[in-house]
C-alpha positions, 0 to 999 in steps of 0.5 A: 448809612445815611445814604452816603456813597462809598467814597463819602462813607470811607472819608467820614469813617476815618473821622472817628474823634472830634479832634480828627473831625476838626483836623479835616475841617481845617484842611477844607478851604473856607467858602468865601464865594462872592457870588451867592449865599449857601447852606450846603448839605454835607454831600454838597460841601464835600463835593465842592471842597469848601465850607463856611461855619454852618456847612462845616458844622453839618459835616461835623455833626454827620461824622459824630452821628456816624460814630454813635454820638449825637448830631448837635449844633449850637448857634451863636448870635451876634449884633448886626452888622456882625455875623452869627456863628454855628458850631457842632457840639460834643461831650467827653465825660459830661464836659462840652466842647465844640467843633468849628469851621471858621476863617478866624482862628480864634473862633475854631475848636474848643476842648471839652472842658466846659461844664455848661453850654453857657461856659462854652459860648462865653469862651467865644465872647472876647474874640467875637469883635467887629473889627471896624469898631472894636465892639464885642458883638456876641449876644446870645447862644442857643440850647443844643439843637439836635439834627435828628428831628430832620431825619437823615435826608439832609445829609445827602440833599441836593438842596440848600438846607435853609429850613434847618438854618432858619429853625436853628436861628428861631430856636430858643437863645439865652443872653450872654451879657447879664442885665446892666453889664453891657456898659462895662464891656471894653472895646477891643484894643487896636492890637487885639483888632489887628490880631483879629484880622488874621485869617486862615484862608484868603479869597486868592487861595485856590478852592475858596 
């Protein structure tokens, strides 16, 4: 079973629906380490007991795959100096949803109500705001990205998965804002920016 230990397998077998996977990720402290970037495998992230977005997406994709679903990711690319975001994809009756580990509550789980990946990606657009300026920074989204192409060794790797992150970043992306429409995009208001500063975890919280 993907080389997972009995303890890892027991945990992931319990996460037999997208909702349960998201509930578990919500209990996992956000990876807010000051000292180094990371792109941990599921084994490494579970051992450390914390995760940021792509690490959470790896865990979610592993749980989905273990339960017979496809291990799919989607990359959401933002303008600098904002950060990209990665979610795990799932489908119910042909409609797309997303499992998402984020320290910003507005960028988390999406119910399976979206007919296309574009619709799903657009659901993140209005809340994807650079808080210092109010600019909406989400630019593009990737096609569904299958982790099957990397085999199963990545699940229990003791090395950071930068090769997968790079392949996802370099995969084909599609623009969200139609040509000529950027000038009509309104900056987030002061109240919206205040709401956007709400976080799930703080650096002072244990485990982050």
